[in-house]
C-alpha positions, 0 to 999 in steps of 0.5 A: 481493471477496476480501482476501488477504495476498499472498506472492511467488507473486503477483509477476507481478500485483503488478509489473503494478500497481506499474508504474502507480504507478512508470512511470519504473522498469523492470519488472526493477527493480520485480520485484527490489525486490518480491522484496527486500521479501518478505524483510523480516519486518516487510513485509506485502503485501495484495491485493483480488480480484474474480473471482480478478483482482487489482484493488488492492494495498497493502503495509505495514510493521509498526513501533513509534514513540514518538509512535504505538506499534505501527503499520502504515505503508501503502505502494504503494497501487494500484487498477487504473485500470479499477476506480477511482471505484467504491469499491475503494480504500475497500473495500481500506482497510476490510480494511487497517484491520481487519487492523491492528486484529486485529494490535494496531496503534494507528495506520495511517500512509502517505505520498502523493506531493505531486503526487497531489491525488486521493489526498490527497482520498481519504485525508482522506475515509478519516479521515487527517490530515496530520502533517508532511512526508516528506523524502528524501535520496539516498545517492550 
């Protein structure tokens, strides 16, 4: 397996996996948002490949917070459904954690949908702990 930092040239493969996490969003919306994300300096996108096929993705945002210092906030984690329950997620996070250490991050943080208990179990097993609630307000 090969871990890579991805750029916009991987857009088609990224969107194909992003649709699995966001089935209610149109492909065109995901494509536009992914392009926009690549324009932010703090944005990073990671992929795990097997035999040159993208099988898992995650993104991250480099931030600094009072309570944690420099951190990588992981976002949009998707493993190809054909590859789930095979240790791919752990392998992806092993690389992400190494990348974070190499880039002087003190913590790695993430949000998980409350409706995804499988993900919660995975993150607990990876050593994450719950710090609080994630709130959102839509701007009208």
